[in-house]
ChimeraX commands (.cxc) that place a marker at each C-alpha (Angstrom):
marker #1 position 168.57,131.48,210.16 radius 0.5
marker #1 position 168.97,132.21,206.44 radius 0.5
marker #1 position 166.21,134.32,204.96 radius 0.5
marker #1 position 164.08,132.40,202.44 radius 0.5
marker #1 position 163.25,133.91,199.07 radius 0.5
marker #1 position 159.96,133.51,197.20 radius 0.5
marker #1 position 159.75,133.82,193.40 radius 0.5
marker #1 position 156.35,135.19,192.36 radius 0.5
marker #1 position 154.52,134.16,189.19 radius 0.5
marker #1 position 150.95,134.90,188.15 radius 0.5
marker #1 position 148.44,135.33,185.39 radius 0.5
marker #1 position 147.70,138.78,184.02 radius 0.5
marker #1 position 143.91,138.79,184.23 radius 0.5
marker #1 position 142.92,138.82,187.88 radius 0.5
marker #1 position 142.18,142.43,188.77 radius 0.5
marker #1 position 139.70,141.33,191.45 radius 0.5
marker #1 position 142.53,139.58,193.33 radius 0.5
marker #1 position 145.04,142.43,193.37 radius 0.5
marker #1 position 144.29,143.50,196.94 radius 0.5
marker #1 position 144.79,139.94,198.18 radius 0.5
marker #1 position 148.05,139.58,196.21 radius 0.5
marker #1 position 149.40,142.87,197.59 radius 0.5
marker #1 position 148.42,141.81,201.11 radius 0.5
marker #1 position 150.24,138.51,200.61 radius 0.5
marker #1 position 153.42,140.33,199.56 radius 0.5
marker #1 position 153.13,142.72,202.52 radius 0.5
marker #1 position 152.72,139.82,204.96 radius 0.5
marker #1 position 155.66,137.95,203.40 radius 0.5
marker #1 position 157.89,141.02,203.77 radius 0.5
marker #1 position 156.72,141.48,207.35 radius 0.5
marker #1 position 157.88,137.93,208.12 radius 0.5
marker #1 position 161.29,138.58,206.60 radius 0.5
marker #1 position 160.92,136.73,203.29 radius 0.5
marker #1 position 162.83,137.95,200.28 radius 0.5
marker #1 position 160.67,138.47,197.17 radius 0.5
marker #1 position 161.41,138.26,193.45 radius 0.5
marker #1 position 158.86,138.77,190.68 radius 0.5
marker #1 position 158.79,137.26,187.19 radius 0.5
marker #1 position 159.00,140.02,184.58 radius 0.5
marker #1 position 155.57,139.38,183.03 radius 0.5
marker #1 position 153.80,139.32,186.37 radius 0.5
marker #1 position 155.71,142.42,187.49 radius 0.5
marker #1 position 154.61,144.28,184.35 radius 0.5
marker #1 position 151.00,143.42,185.17 radius 0.5
marker #1 position 151.25,144.46,188.83 radius 0.5
marker #1 position 153.01,147.73,188.00 radius 0.5
marker #1 position 149.92,148.94,186.13 radius 0.5
marker #1 position 148.01,149.15,189.41 radius 0.5
marker #1 position 150.49,150.02,192.16 radius 0.5
marker #1 position 150.77,153.67,193.20 radius 0.5
marker #1 position 154.16,152.89,194.76 radius 0.5
marker #1 position 156.45,151.26,192.15 radius 0.5
marker #1 position 158.90,150.31,194.92 radius 0.5
marker #1 position 156.31,147.85,196.20 radius 0.5
marker #1 position 157.00,145.61,193.18 radius 0.5
marker #1 position 159.78,143.14,194.07 radius 0.5
marker #1 position 163.02,142.91,192.04 radius 0.5
marker #1 position 162.32,141.45,188.60 radius 0.5
marker #1 position 163.80,138.31,187.03 radius 0.5
marker #1 position 163.34,136.60,183.67 radius 0.5
marker #1 position 165.18,133.28,183.81 radius 0.5
marker #1 position 165.58,130.77,186.63 radius 0.5
marker #1 position 165.33,132.64,189.96 radius 0.5
marker #1 position 167.67,132.22,192.92 radius 0.5
marker #1 position 164.80,131.31,195.25 radius 0.5
marker #1 position 163.61,128.68,197.71 radius 0.5
marker #1 position 159.96,128.44,196.65 radius 0.5
marker #1 position 157.98,129.55,193.59 radius 0.5
marker #1 position 154.55,131.06,194.31 radius 0.5
marker #1 position 151.96,130.81,191.53 radius 0.5
marker #1 position 148.93,133.16,191.66 radius 0.5
marker #1 position 146.20,131.76,189.40 radius 0.5
marker #1 position 144.59,128.45,188.57 radius 0.5
marker #1 position 145.95,125.13,187.34 radius 0.5
marker #1 position 147.04,126.69,184.05 radius 0.5
marker #1 position 149.25,129.17,185.91 radius 0.5
marker #1 position 150.85,126.35,187.91 radius 0.5
marker #1 position 151.58,124.54,184.64 radius 0.5
marker #1 position 153.08,127.69,183.07 radius 0.5
marker #1 position 155.23,128.16,186.16 radius 0.5
marker #1 position 156.43,124.55,185.90 radius 0.5
marker #1 position 157.30,125.12,182.22 radius 0.5
marker #1 position 159.41,128.15,183.11 radius 0.5
marker #1 position 161.18,126.22,185.88 radius 0.5
marker #1 position 161.62,122.97,183.94 radius 0.5
marker #1 position 164.54,120.90,185.08 radius 0.5
marker #1 position 165.12,122.79,188.36 radius 0.5
marker #1 position 162.71,120.91,190.69 radius 0.5
marker #1 position 162.16,124.17,192.62 radius 0.5
marker #1 position 159.05,123.62,194.81 radius 0.5
marker #1 position 155.89,125.33,193.52 radius 0.5
marker #1 position 153.07,126.51,195.80 radius 0.5
marker #1 position 149.91,127.42,193.92 radius 0.5
marker #1 position 147.56,130.06,195.34 radius 0.5
marker #1 position 144.23,129.46,193.64 radius 0.5
marker #1 position 142.64,132.58,192.20 radius 0.5
marker #1 position 140.99,130.64,189.38 radius 0.5
marker #1 position 138.12,128.14,189.34 radius 0.5
marker #1 position 138.98,124.47,189.95 radius 0.5
marker #1 position 142.48,124.81,191.37 radius 0.5
marker #1 position 143.27,121.10,191.43 radius 0.5
marker #1 position 147.02,121.82,191.47 radius 0.5
marker #1 position 146.80,125.04,193.51 radius 0.5
marker #1 position 146.20,124.08,197.14 radius 0.5
marker #1 position 146.24,127.49,198.85 radius 0.5
marker #1 position 144.02,130.60,198.86 radius 0.5
marker #1 position 144.49,134.33,199.37 radius 0.5
marker #1 position 142.03,134.16,202.28 radius 0.5
marker #1 position 144.58,132.31,204.42 radius 0.5
marker #1 position 148.08,133.51,203.45 radius 0.5
marker #1 position 149.37,132.51,206.89 radius 0.5
marker #1 position 148.73,128.82,206.08 radius 0.5
marker #1 position 151.27,128.93,203.25 radius 0.5
marker #1 position 153.76,131.32,204.85 radius 0.5
marker #1 position 153.75,129.44,208.16 radius 0.5
marker #1 position 154.34,126.19,206.31 radius 0.5
marker #1 position 157.29,127.62,204.38 radius 0.5
marker #1 position 158.79,129.15,207.54 radius 0.5
marker #1 position 158.46,125.97,209.60 radius 0.5
marker #1 position 159.12,123.57,206.71 radius 0.5
marker #1 position 155.88,121.69,207.42 radius 0.5
marker #1 position 154.37,121.67,203.93 radius 0.5
marker #1 position 153.97,118.40,202.06 radius 0.5
marker #1 position 156.16,118.08,198.97 radius 0.5
marker #1 position 154.46,116.15,196.18 radius 0.5
marker #1 position 156.89,115.01,193.45 radius 0.5
marker #1 position 155.02,114.75,190.14 radius 0.5
marker #1 position 156.15,112.88,187.04 radius 0.5
marker #1 position 156.82,114.83,183.83 radius 0.5
marker #1 position 156.74,113.36,180.33 radius 0.5
marker #1 position 158.54,114.61,177.22 radius 0.5
marker #1 position 158.13,114.25,173.49 radius 0.5
marker #1 position 160.85,114.28,170.84 radius 0.5
marker #1 position 160.83,114.24,167.05 radius 0.5
marker #1 position 162.92,115.60,164.21 radius 0.5
marker #1 position 160.20,117.92,162.89 radius 0.5
marker #1 position 159.34,119.62,166.21 radius 0.5
marker #1 position 160.43,123.29,166.19 radius 0.5
marker #1 position 163.55,123.89,168.28 radius 0.5
marker #1 position 161.89,126.57,170.45 radius 0.5
marker #1 position 158.85,124.44,171.28 radius 0.5
marker #1 position 158.77,123.28,174.93 radius 0.5
marker #1 position 158.42,119.50,174.81 radius 0.5
marker #1 position 157.88,118.62,178.51 radius 0.5
marker #1 position 154.43,118.19,180.06 radius 0.5
marker #1 position 153.17,118.01,183.62 radius 0.5
marker #1 position 149.64,117.13,182.44 radius 0.5
marker #1 position 149.57,115.62,178.97 radius 0.5
marker #1 position 150.87,115.34,175.44 radius 0.5
marker #1 position 148.26,114.92,172.71 radius 0.5
marker #1 position 148.16,114.45,168.95 radius 0.5
marker #1 position 144.95,115.85,167.49 radius 0.5
marker #1 position 143.31,116.28,164.13 radius 0.5
marker #1 position 143.35,119.68,162.51 radius 0.5
marker #1 position 140.12,121.68,162.50 radius 0.5
marker #1 position 138.39,119.47,159.94 radius 0.5
marker #1 position 135.94,116.59,159.91 radius 0.5
marker #1 position 138.65,114.05,159.05 radius 0.5
marker #1 position 140.09,111.72,161.68 radius 0.5
marker #1 position 143.79,111.00,162.05 radius 0.5
marker #1 position 145.48,107.62,162.18 radius 0.5
marker #1 position 147.96,107.07,165.04 radius 0.5
marker #1 position 150.11,103.95,164.89 radius 0.5
marker #1 position 151.47,103.30,168.39 radius 0.5
marker #1 position 154.41,101.16,169.50 radius 0.5
marker #1 position 154.97,100.42,173.19 radius 0.5
marker #1 position 158.60,99.68,174.09 radius 0.5
marker #1 position 159.33,98.82,170.46 radius 0.5
marker #1 position 156.34,96.50,169.97 radius 0.5
marker #1 position 153.16,97.28,168.05 radius 0.5
marker #1 position 150.29,98.20,170.41 radius 0.5
marker #1 position 147.40,99.57,168.34 radius 0.5
marker #1 position 146.36,101.60,165.34 radius 0.5
marker #1 position 144.12,104.43,166.58 radius 0.5
marker #1 position 141.67,105.98,164.12 radius 0.5
marker #1 position 140.24,108.86,166.11 radius 0.5
marker #1 position 140.06,112.61,166.55 radius 0.5
marker #1 position 143.24,112.29,168.57 radius 0.5
marker #1 position 145.20,110.45,171.22 radius 0.5
marker #1 position 146.11,111.78,174.68 radius 0.5
marker #1 position 149.15,110.56,176.62 radius 0.5
marker #1 position 148.63,111.72,180.19 radius 0.5
marker #1 position 150.60,111.67,183.41 radius 0.5
marker #1 position 148.94,110.66,186.66 radius 0.5
marker #1 position 148.76,114.38,187.50 radius 0.5
marker #1 position 147.02,115.09,184.19 radius 0.5
marker #1 position 144.49,112.29,184.64 radius 0.5
marker #1 position 141.98,114.85,185.99 radius 0.5
marker #1 position 142.45,117.16,183.00 radius 0.5
marker #1 position 141.90,116.41,179.28 radius 0.5
marker #1 position 142.15,112.67,179.98 radius 0.5
marker #1 position 139.16,112.80,182.32 radius 0.5
marker #1 position 137.02,114.71,179.82 radius 0.5
marker #1 position 137.35,111.91,177.23 radius 0.5
marker #1 position 136.51,109.13,179.70 radius 0.5
marker #1 position 139.97,108.24,180.99 radius 0.5
marker #1 position 140.54,107.06,184.57 radius 0.5
marker #1 position 141.39,109.21,187.60 radius 0.5
marker #1 position 144.80,108.20,188.95 radius 0.5
marker #1 position 146.47,108.89,192.27 radius 0.5
marker #1 position 148.95,111.68,191.43 radius 0.5
marker #1 position 152.02,109.95,192.85 radius 0.5
marker #1 position 151.72,106.90,190.60 radius 0.5
marker #1 position 154.59,106.34,188.16 radius 0.5
marker #1 position 152.57,105.66,185.00 radius 0.5
marker #1 position 151.06,107.09,181.84 radius 0.5
marker #1 position 147.56,106.81,180.37 radius 0.5
marker #1 position 146.72,106.50,176.67 radius 0.5
marker #1 position 143.19,107.78,176.00 radius 0.5
marker #1 position 141.76,108.09,172.48 radius 0.5
marker #1 position 139.58,111.08,171.56 radius 0.5
marker #1 position 136.35,109.96,169.85 radius 0.5
marker #1 position 137.80,106.66,168.50 radius 0.5
marker #1 position 136.30,105.07,165.40 radius 0.5
marker #1 position 136.32,101.69,167.18 radius 0.5
marker #1 position 134.61,101.40,170.57 radius 0.5
marker #1 position 137.03,98.61,171.57 radius 0.5
marker #1 position 139.89,101.13,171.83 radius 0.5
marker #1 position 139.70,101.96,175.53 radius 0.5
marker #1 position 142.05,103.97,177.78 radius 0.5
marker #1 position 145.17,102.03,178.77 radius 0.5
marker #1 position 147.44,102.57,181.79 radius 0.5
marker #1 position 151.12,101.78,181.18 radius 0.5
marker #1 position 154.26,101.83,183.34 radius 0.5
marker #1 position 156.05,105.13,183.76 radius 0.5
marker #1 position 159.34,103.74,182.43 radius 0.5
marker #1 position 157.69,102.79,179.14 radius 0.5
marker #1 position 158.56,104.47,175.84 radius 0.5
marker #1 position 156.03,105.19,173.12 radius 0.5
marker #1 position 156.54,105.73,169.41 radius 0.5
marker #1 position 153.74,107.41,167.47 radius 0.5
marker #1 position 153.42,107.57,163.69 radius 0.5
marker #1 position 150.65,109.82,162.33 radius 0.5
marker #1 position 148.84,109.97,158.99 radius 0.5
marker #1 position 145.73,111.88,157.93 radius 0.5
marker #1 position 143.75,112.96,154.90 radius 0.5
marker #1 position 144.68,116.60,155.45 radius 0.5
marker #1 position 148.44,115.96,155.56 radius 0.5
marker #1 position 148.89,117.53,159.00 radius 0.5
marker #1 position 147.93,117.26,162.65 radius 0.5
marker #1 position 148.36,119.18,165.90 radius 0.5
marker #1 position 150.88,118.31,168.60 radius 0.5
marker #1 position 149.74,119.67,171.97 radius 0.5
marker #1 position 151.97,119.77,175.07 radius 0.5
marker #1 position 150.11,120.95,178.18 radius 0.5
marker #1 position 147.78,122.94,175.94 radius 0.5
marker #1 position 150.50,124.61,173.86 radius 0.5
marker #1 position 150.29,123.36,170.28 radius 0.5
marker #1 position 152.10,123.34,166.97 radius 0.5
marker #1 position 151.11,122.08,163.52 radius 0.5
marker #1 position 153.02,119.02,162.37 radius 0.5
marker #1 position 153.25,117.35,158.98 radius 0.5
marker #1 position 152.06,113.80,158.35 radius 0.5
marker #1 position 154.34,110.77,158.50 radius 0.5
marker #1 position 156.44,112.23,161.29 radius 0.5
marker #1 position 157.53,110.04,164.21 radius 0.5
marker #1 position 157.15,111.16,167.82 radius 0.5
marker #1 position 158.70,109.49,170.85 radius 0.5
marker #1 position 157.24,109.96,174.32 radius 0.5
marker #1 position 158.90,108.95,177.58 radius 0.5
marker #1 position 159.42,110.11,181.15 radius 0.5
marker #1 position 161.45,113.33,181.56 radius 0.5
marker #1 position 164.65,113.24,183.66 radius 0.5
marker #1 position 163.23,115.54,186.36 radius 0.5
marker #1 position 160.17,115.94,188.59 radius 0.5
marker #1 position 157.89,118.87,189.39 radius 0.5
marker #1 position 157.53,119.39,193.15 radius 0.5
marker #1 position 154.16,120.78,194.21 radius 0.5
marker #1 position 153.62,122.02,197.77 radius 0.5
marker #1 position 150.39,121.35,199.67 radius 0.5
marker #1 position 149.18,121.61,203.29 radius 0.5
marker #1 position 150.59,118.84,205.49 radius 0.5
marker #1 position 147.10,117.38,206.05 radius 0.5
marker #1 position 146.09,117.27,202.38 radius 0.5
marker #1 position 145.00,113.87,201.03 radius 0.5
marker #1 position 144.08,112.51,197.62 radius 0.5
marker #1 position 140.60,111.54,198.84 radius 0.5
marker #1 position 139.94,115.00,200.27 radius 0.5
marker #1 position 141.04,116.65,197.02 radius 0.5
marker #1 position 138.64,114.53,195.01 radius 0.5
marker #1 position 135.75,115.35,197.31 radius 0.5
marker #1 position 136.50,119.06,197.36 radius 0.5
marker #1 position 137.69,119.76,193.82 radius 0.5
marker #1 position 135.63,117.25,191.82 radius 0.5
marker #1 position 132.62,117.36,194.16 radius 0.5
marker #1 position 132.48,113.64,194.82 radius 0.5
marker #1 position 129.24,112.61,196.57 radius 0.5
marker #1 position 127.43,115.85,195.59 radius 0.5
marker link #1:1,2 radius 0.2
marker link #1:2,3 radius 0.2
marker link #1:3,4 radius 0.2
marker link #1:4,5 radius 0.2
marker link #1:5,6 radius 0.2
marker link #1:6,7 radius 0.2
marker link #1:7,8 radius 0.2
marker link #1:8,9 radius 0.2
marker link #1:9,10 radius 0.2
marker link #1:10,11 radius 0.2
marker link #1:11,12 radius 0.2
marker link #1:12,13 radius 0.2
marker link #1:13,14 radius 0.2
marker link #1:14,15 radius 0.2
marker link #1:15,16 radius 0.2
marker link #1:16,17 radius 0.2
marker link #1:17,18 radius 0.2
marker link #1:18,19 radius 0.2
marker link #1:19,20 radius 0.2
marker link #1:20,21 radius 0.2
marker link #1:21,22 radius 0.2
marker link #1:22,23 radius 0.2
marker link #1:23,24 radius 0.2
marker link #1:24,25 radius 0.2
marker link #1:25,26 radius 0.2
marker link #1:26,27 radius 0.2
marker link #1:27,28 radius 0.2
marker link #1:28,29 radius 0.2
marker link #1:29,30 radius 0.2
marker link #1:30,31 radius 0.2
marker link #1:31,32 radius 0.2
marker link #1:32,33 radius 0.2
marker link #1:33,34 radius 0.2
marker link #1:34,35 radius 0.2
marker link #1:35,36 radius 0.2
marker link #1:36,37 radius 0.2
marker link #1:37,38 radius 0.2
marker link #1:38,39 radius 0.2
marker link #1:39,40 radius 0.2
marker link #1:40,41 radius 0.2
marker link #1:41,42 radius 0.2
marker link #1:42,43 radius 0.2
marker link #1:43,44 radius 0.2
marker link #1:44,45 radius 0.2
marker link #1:45,46 radius 0.2
marker link #1:46,47 radius 0.2
marker link #1:47,48 radius 0.2
marker link #1:48,49 radius 0.2
marker link #1:49,50 radius 0.2
marker link #1:50,51 radius 0.2
marker link #1:51,52 radius 0.2
marker link #1:52,53 radius 0.2
marker link #1:53,54 radius 0.2
marker link #1:54,55 radius 0.2
marker link #1:55,56 radius 0.2
marker link #1:56,57 radius 0.2
marker link #1:57,58 radius 0.2
marker link #1:58,59 radius 0.2
marker link #1:59,60 radius 0.2
marker link #1:60,61 radius 0.2
marker link #1:61,62 radius 0.2
marker link #1:62,63 radius 0.2
marker link #1:63,64 radius 0.2
marker link #1:64,65 radius 0.2
marker link #1:65,66 radius 0.2
marker link #1:66,67 radius 0.2
marker link #1:67,68 radius 0.2
marker link #1:68,69 radius 0.2
marker link #1:69,70 radius 0.2
marker link #1:70,71 radius 0.2
marker link #1:71,72 radius 0.2
marker link #1:72,73 radius 0.2
marker link #1:73,74 radius 0.2
marker link #1:74,75 radius 0.2
marker link #1:75,76 radius 0.2
marker link #1:76,77 radius 0.2
marker link #1:77,78 radius 0.2
marker link #1:78,79 radius 0.2
marker link #1:79,80 radius 0.2
marker link #1:80,81 radius 0.2
marker link #1:81,82 radius 0.2
marker link #1:82,83 radius 0.2
marker link #1:83,84 radius 0.2
marker link #1:84,85 radius 0.2
marker link #1:85,86 radius 0.2
marker link #1:86,87 radius 0.2
marker link #1:87,88 radius 0.2
marker link #1:88,89 radius 0.2
marker link #1:89,90 radius 0.2
marker link #1:90,91 radius 0.2
marker link #1:91,92 radius 0.2
marker link #1:92,93 radius 0.2
marker link #1:93,94 radius 0.2
marker link #1:94,95 radius 0.2
marker link #1:95,96 radius 0.2
marker link #1:96,97 radius 0.2
marker link #1:97,98 radius 0.2
marker link #1:98,99 radius 0.2
marker link #1:99,100 radius 0.2
marker link #1:100,101 radius 0.2
marker link #1:101,102 radius 0.2
marker link #1:102,103 radius 0.2
marker link #1:103,104 radius 0.2
marker link #1:104,105 radius 0.2
marker link #1:105,106 radius 0.2
marker link #1:106,107 radius 0.2
marker link #1:107,108 radius 0.2
marker link #1:108,109 radius 0.2
marker link #1:109,110 radius 0.2
marker link #1:110,111 radius 0.2
marker link #1:111,112 radius 0.2
marker link #1:112,113 radius 0.2
marker link #1:113,114 radius 0.2
marker link #1:114,115 radius 0.2
marker link #1:115,116 radius 0.2
marker link #1:116,117 radius 0.2
marker link #1:117,118 radius 0.2
marker link #1:118,119 radius 0.2
marker link #1:119,120 radius 0.2
marker link #1:120,121 radius 0.2
marker link #1:121,122 radius 0.2
marker link #1:122,123 radius 0.2
marker link #1:123,124 radius 0.2
marker link #1:124,125 radius 0.2
marker link #1:125,126 radius 0.2
marker link #1:126,127 radius 0.2
marker link #1:127,128 radius 0.2
marker link #1:128,129 radius 0.2
marker link #1:129,130 radius 0.2
marker link #1:130,131 radius 0.2
marker link #1:131,132 radius 0.2
marker link #1:132,133 radius 0.2
marker link #1:133,134 radius 0.2
marker link #1:134,135 radius 0.2
marker link #1:135,136 radius 0.2
marker link #1:136,137 radius 0.2
marker link #1:137,138 radius 0.2
marker link #1:138,139 radius 0.2
marker link #1:139,140 radius 0.2
marker link #1:140,141 radius 0.2
marker link #1:141,142 radius 0.2
marker link #1:142,143 radius 0.2
marker link #1:143,144 radius 0.2
marker link #1:144,145 radius 0.2
marker link #1:145,146 radius 0.2
marker link #1:146,147 radius 0.2
marker link #1:147,148 radius 0.2
marker link #1:148,149 radius 0.2
marker link #1:149,150 radius 0.2
marker link #1:150,151 radius 0.2
marker link #1:151,152 radius 0.2
marker link #1:152,153 radius 0.2
marker link #1:153,154 radius 0.2
marker link #1:154,155 radius 0.2
marker link #1:155,156 radius 0.2
marker link #1:156,157 radius 0.2
marker link #1:157,158 radius 0.2
marker link #1:158,159 radius 0.2
marker link #1:159,160 radius 0.2
marker link #1:160,161 radius 0.2
marker link #1:161,162 radius 0.2
marker link #1:162,163 radius 0.2
marker link #1:163,164 radius 0.2
marker link #1:164,165 radius 0.2
marker link #1:165,166 radius 0.2
marker link #1:166,167 radius 0.2
marker link #1:167,168 radius 0.2
marker link #1:168,169 radius 0.2
marker link #1:169,170 radius 0.2
marker link #1:170,171 radius 0.2
marker link #1:171,172 radius 0.2
marker link #1:172,173 radius 0.2
marker link #1:173,174 radius 0.2
marker link #1:174,175 radius 0.2
marker link #1:175,176 radius 0.2
marker link #1:176,177 radius 0.2
marker link #1:177,178 radius 0.2
marker link #1:178,179 radius 0.2
marker link #1:179,180 radius 0.2
marker link #1:180,181 radius 0.2
marker link #1:181,182 radius 0.2
marker link #1:182,183 radius 0.2
marker link #1:183,184 radius 0.2
marker link #1:184,185 radius 0.2
marker link #1:185,186 radius 0.2
marker link #1:186,187 radius 0.2
marker link #1:187,188 radius 0.2
marker link #1:188,189 radius 0.2
marker link #1:189,190 radius 0.2
marker link #1:190,191 radius 0.2
marker link #1:191,192 radius 0.2
marker link #1:192,193 radius 0.2
marker link #1:193,194 radius 0.2
marker link #1:194,195 radius 0.2
marker link #1:195,196 radius 0.2
marker link #1:196,197 radius 0.2
marker link #1:197,198 radius 0.2
marker link #1:198,199 radius 0.2
marker link #1:199,200 radius 0.2
marker link #1:200,201 radius 0.2
marker link #1:201,202 radius 0.2
marker link #1:202,203 radius 0.2
marker link #1:203,204 radius 0.2
marker link #1:204,205 radius 0.2
marker link #1:205,206 radius 0.2
marker link #1:206,207 radius 0.2
marker link #1:207,208 radius 0.2
marker link #1:208,209 radius 0.2
marker link #1:209,210 radius 0.2
marker link #1:210,211 radius 0.2
marker link #1:211,212 radius 0.2
marker link #1:212,213 radius 0.2
marker link #1:213,214 radius 0.2
marker link #1:214,215 radius 0.2
marker link #1:215,216 radius 0.2
marker link #1:216,217 radius 0.2
marker link #1:217,218 radius 0.2
marker link #1:218,219 radius 0.2
marker link #1:219,220 radius 0.2
marker link #1:220,221 radius 0.2
marker link #1:221,222 radius 0.2
marker link #1:222,223 radius 0.2
marker link #1:223,224 radius 0.2
marker link #1:224,225 radius 0.2
marker link #1:225,226 radius 0.2
marker link #1:226,227 radius 0.2
marker link #1:227,228 radius 0.2
marker link #1:228,229 radius 0.2
marker link #1:229,230 radius 0.2
marker link #1:230,231 radius 0.2
marker link #1:231,232 radius 0.2
marker link #1:232,233 radius 0.2
marker link #1:233,234 radius 0.2
marker link #1:234,235 radius 0.2
marker link #1:235,236 radius 0.2
marker link #1:236,237 radius 0.2
marker link #1:237,238 radius 0.2
marker link #1:238,239 radius 0.2
marker link #1:239,240 radius 0.2
marker link #1:240,241 radius 0.2
marker link #1:241,242 radius 0.2
marker link #1:242,243 radius 0.2
marker link #1:243,244 radius 0.2
marker link #1:244,245 radius 0.2
marker link #1:245,246 radius 0.2
marker link #1:246,247 radius 0.2
marker link #1:247,248 radius 0.2
marker link #1:248,249 radius 0.2
marker link #1:249,250 radius 0.2
marker link #1:250,251 radius 0.2
marker link #1:251,252 radius 0.2
marker link #1:252,253 radius 0.2
marker link #1:253,254 radius 0.2
marker link #1:254,255 radius 0.2
marker link #1:255,256 radius 0.2
marker link #1:256,257 radius 0.2
marker link #1:257,258 radius 0.2
marker link #1:258,259 radius 0.2
marker link #1:259,260 radius 0.2
marker link #1:260,261 radius 0.2
marker link #1:261,262 radius 0.2
marker link #1:262,263 radius 0.2
marker link #1:263,264 radius 0.2
marker link #1:264,265 radius 0.2
marker link #1:265,266 radius 0.2
marker link #1:266,267 radius 0.2
marker link #1:267,268 radius 0.2
marker link #1:268,269 radius 0.2
marker link #1:269,270 radius 0.2
marker link #1:270,271 radius 0.2
marker link #1:271,272 radius 0.2
marker link #1:272,273 radius 0.2
marker link #1:273,274 radius 0.2
marker link #1:274,275 radius 0.2
marker link #1:275,276 radius 0.2
marker link #1:276,277 radius 0.2
marker link #1:277,278 radius 0.2
marker link #1:278,279 radius 0.2
marker link #1:279,280 radius 0.2
marker link #1:280,281 radius 0.2
marker link #1:281,282 radius 0.2
marker link #1:282,283 radius 0.2
marker link #1:283,284 radius 0.2
marker link #1:284,285 radius 0.2
marker link #1:285,286 radius 0.2
marker link #1:286,287 radius 0.2
marker link #1:287,288 radius 0.2
view
């Protein structure tokens, strides 16, 4: 049987979890897995290891691996997906953060994840990705989002005006602090905090949710995943913020953005018995 290789990613502020991470790597080696480590995570781990040979071989681009392992919270899973964009390499999140809605595993039970990878019993959850394009977006700005794309006012008291077309037809003129375009995966993130609906992650759709709209009749809208949006922004300040999964850039007024589904999926791995209902009860504390 061919040896499987794990590509390790992680955040750089989790000193309290280092023993668990080292134990995970030791157990993976014991089982015959090959290990690779992203350069930034390797630099972090090397500050603490007495034996530098314990750090796996380092990579910087797309790894030659079977599964990506993400040590951190949901933000780390999203950063891992950004680095792997377009590859559809399965990602298994080990939650060392707080909520961990996208990270289904823990350091307390490394055998649950490693057994599942060995026996190929983990559930693969394909998640939709959306992308934004526009002539004024910087070339080095990553334009694909697992969670959401948002246009937001600058740090002032003035609202922005977002003219939205859906599949080439006028939909609405949003006067608000911003507008969030969320995937089903991202429905439990920024979208939820502004009153948007919770969606089953596998749904092929997008949600438009205004942030503090001037008109109370502008409610969140769910649209088909194959839809295309065109956004045209104006404001009193002459600029606004474009945010893609929390990474943002300042944009000038009167620029046009186009949002649609990306040509690839992000594959998250979860235990075989995981369900949407169980995740809601556990992560969002339904019925508490």
